[in-house]
C-alpha positions in Angstrom: -22.7 -51.7 -81.3 -22.2 -55.5 -81.0 -20.9 -57.7 -83.7 -22.8 -60.6 -85.3 -21.9 -62.8 -82.4 -23.3 -60.3 -79.9 -19.9 -59.3 -78.5 -19.1 -55.7 -77.6 -16.2 -53.8 -76.0 -16.0 -50.4 -74.3 -12.5 -49.1 -73.8 -10.9 -46.1 -72.2 -13.1 -46.0 -69.1 -11.9 -44.2 -66.0 -12.3 -46.0 -62.6 -15.8 -45.5 -61.4 -19.4 -46.8 -61.2 -21.3 -47.1 -64.5 -24.8 -47.8 -65.8 -25.2 -50.2 -68.7 -28.2 -50.0 -71.1 -28.7 -52.6 -73.9 -31.5 -52.5 -76.4 -32.5 -54.1 -79.7 -35.6 -54.0 -81.8 -38.3 -56.4 -80.7 -36.7 -56.9 -77.2 -37.1 -55.4 -73.8 -34.5 -52.7 -73.0 -32.1 -54.0 -70.3 -30.8 -51.6 -67.7 -28.0 -52.6 -65.3 -26.7 -49.9 -62.9 -23.9 -50.1 -60.3 -21.2 -51.7 -62.5 -17.9 -51.0 -60.7 -14.8 -50.6 -62.9 -11.5 -50.5 -61.1 -8.1 -49.4 -62.4 -6.4 -52.0 -64.7 -9.5 -54.2 -64.7 -11.3 -55.9 -67.5 -15.0 -56.4 -66.5 -17.2 -58.8 -68.4 -20.9 -58.1 -68.4 -23.1 -60.6 -70.2 -26.8 -59.8 -70.9 -29.8 -61.8 -72.1 -32.6 -59.7 -73.6 -36.2 -60.8 -73.2 -38.7 -60.6 -76.0 -41.1 -57.7 -75.6 -42.2 -54.3 -76.8 -39.8 -51.5 -77.3 -41.5 -49.5 -74.5 -40.8 -52.3 -71.9 -37.6 -52.0 -69.8 -36.1 -54.6 -67.6 -34.1 -53.1 -64.6 -31.6 -55.4 -63.0 -31.3 -54.2 -59.4 -29.4 -57.2 -58.0 -26.9 -59.5 -59.6 -24.1 -61.8 -58.6 -20.7 -60.2 -58.0 -18.7 -59.9 -61.2 -15.5 -61.9 -61.5 -12.5 -60.8 -63.5 -12.7 -63.8 -65.9 -10.9 -62.0 -68.7 -7.5 -62.0 -67.0 -5.3 -64.4 -64.9 -3.5 -61.5 -63.3 -2.9 -61.7 -59.5 -3.1 -58.4 -57.8 -5.1 -56.2 -55.4 -6.7 -52.7 -55.6 -6.4 -50.0 -53.0 -9.6 -48.0 -53.2 -10.3 -44.3 -52.5 -12.1 -45.1 -49.2 -9.0 -46.9 -48.0 -6.8 -44.0 -48.9 -9.1 -41.6 -47.0 -9.5 -43.8 -44.0 -6.1 -45.3 -43.3 -3.5 -43.3 -41.2 -0.3 -42.6 -43.1 2.5 -40.7 -41.5 3.9 -39.3 -44.8 0.6 -38.5 -46.5 1.7 -40.5 -49.6 -1.0 -42.8 -50.8 1.3 -45.4 -52.2 2.5 -46.1 -48.7 -0.6 -48.4 -48.6 1.4 -50.8 -50.8 2.3 -52.4 -47.5 -1.3 -53.8 -47.4 -0.9 -55.8 -50.6 -0.3 -59.5 -50.1 3.2 -60.4 -51.4 4.5 -56.8 -51.2 7.2 -56.1 -48.6 8.5 -52.6 -47.8 12.3 -52.9 -47.2 13.1 -49.2 -46.7 11.8 -45.7 -47.2 13.7 -43.1 -49.2 12.2 -39.7 -48.1 8.5 -40.2 -48.5 8.8 -43.0 -51.1 8.5 -46.7 -50.0 11.2 -49.0 -51.4 9.6 -52.4 -51.7 9.6 -55.8 -53.5 6.6 -57.7 -54.9 6.2 -61.4 -55.0 9.9 -62.0 -54.1 11.2 -59.7 -56.8 14.1 -57.3 -56.5 13.5 -53.8 -55.0 13.2 -50.9 -57.4 12.3 -53.2 -60.3 8.6 -52.3 -60.6 6.9 -50.7 -63.5 4.6 -47.7 -62.7 1.8 -46.4 -64.9 -0.3 -43.3 -64.3 -3.7 -43.0 -66.0 -2.6 -45.4 -68.7 0.8 -43.8 -69.4 4.3 -44.9 -68.4 5.3 -43.3 -65.0 8.5 -45.2 -64.4 11.8 -43.5 -63.5 14.6 -45.5 -65.1 17.4 -43.0 -64.2 19.6 -43.8 -61.2 19.5 -46.6 -58.6 19.2 -44.4 -55.4 15.5 -43.7 -55.9 12.4 -45.7 -56.4 11.1 -46.0 -59.9 8.0 -43.9 -59.5 8.5 -40.5 -61.2 6.5 -38.5 -58.7 4.8 -39.7 -55.5 1.2 -38.6 -55.8 -0.4 -36.9 -52.7 -3.4 -38.5 -51.2 -5.8 -35.9 -52.4 -4.8 -36.5 -56.1 -5.2 -40.3 -56.0 -8.4 -42.2 -56.9 -7.1 -45.7 -56.5 -4.2 -47.9 -57.5 -3.6 -51.6 -58.2 -0.5 -53.7 -57.6 -0.1 -56.6 -60.1 2.0 -59.3 -58.6 2.0 -62.2 -61.1 0.7 -63.3 -64.5 0.2 -59.7 -65.8 -0.5 -59.3 -69.5 2.0 -58.5 -72.2 1.1 -54.8 -72.1 3.2 -54.7 -69.0 6.5 -55.9 -70.4 9.0 -53.8 -68.5 8.8 -55.2 -65.0 10.7 -57.7 -63.0 9.0 -57.2 -59.7 5.3 -56.3 -60.1 3.4 -53.5 -61.8 1.8 -50.5 -60.0 -1.0 -48.9 -61.9 -2.3 -45.6 -60.6 -5.4 -43.5 -61.4 -5.9 -39.9 -60.4 -9.2 -38.4 -59.3 -11.5 -36.8 -61.8 -13.1 -33.4 -61.4 -16.8 -32.4 -61.7 -18.8 -29.7 -63.5 -18.6 -27.7 -60.3 -15.5 -26.1 -58.9 -14.5 -27.5 -55.5 -11.5 -27.5 -53.3 -10.1 -28.3 -49.9 -7.4 -27.2 -47.5 -5.7 -29.4 -44.8 -3.1 -29.3 -42.1 -1.6 -32.6 -41.0 -0.2 -32.4 -37.5 1.9 -35.0 -35.7 4.0 -34.8 -32.6 5.1 -36.9 -29.6 1.9 -36.1 -27.7 0.0 -38.1 -30.2 2.5 -40.9 -30.7 2.9 -44.0 -28.6 6.2 -44.8 -26.9 8.3 -47.3 -28.7 8.4 -50.6 -26.8 12.1 -50.5 -26.3 12.4 -46.8 -25.4 12.2 -45.4 -22.0 10.4 -42.2 -23.2 8.8 -40.8 -26.3 11.3 -39.0 -28.5 10.5 -35.4 -29.5 8.8 -35.2 -32.9 7.3 -32.2 -34.8 5.6 -32.5 -38.1 3.2 -30.0 -39.8 2.1 -30.5 -43.4 -0.1 -28.0 -45.1 -1.7 -28.4 -48.5 -4.9 -28.3 -50.5 -6.4 -29.1 -53.9 -8.9 -27.7 -56.4 -10.9 -29.3 -59.2 -13.5 -28.4 -61.7 -14.5 -28.3 -65.4 -12.0 -27.5 -68.2 -14.9 -28.1 -70.7 -18.3 -28.7 -69.2 -19.6 -32.2 -69.6 -16.5 -33.2 -71.5 -13.2 -32.6 -69.6 -12.7 -32.1 -65.9 -9.6 -32.1 -63.7 -8.9 -32.4 -60.0 
């Protein structure tokens, strides 16, 4: 429901593509599909209803791209198709932080990238996972992400570099907001083997030959309904 000024707010949405329907007595029903909501994003959708009968429906099939006019935050999203399509040697989706303007990876501890954002200090980021705090504040020898999520569990993530809102008040070097994949009403799963060796690697420019390398990673995932049409997990 809107208020007297016609303003409305929908909160708690997961990243995804949504369909908006607006109707009021004495006006044509407005339908606008294909609204993309990304992680940590506030989307403004304005609508103007036309006078008409209640049976009439106005379908908006094309519209100008929506700008994030509700926030001055500077950041970039890494989407699911990028996670699926980019080659990553450690199968850790957050390795794609290297693609974010202003983010510089200084080192790698195990499979976890150690990086700085917008000139800030390393290991001073704040991490959130599906809206909850995911920051590890214990010790200085590890990155501040509690658990590096595997590629198959990640939907998308956003790195906020500057001007982030007051809800992110525990960071001195950027905010990384992560969102996991949702399940469906049908059980589904996958298995994989990730193979890498020197036969598939290029020779380093300064090396006379390719060093021996063997890496085999096995894994899988499963998702499905916990409660049909209400709660799913992947």
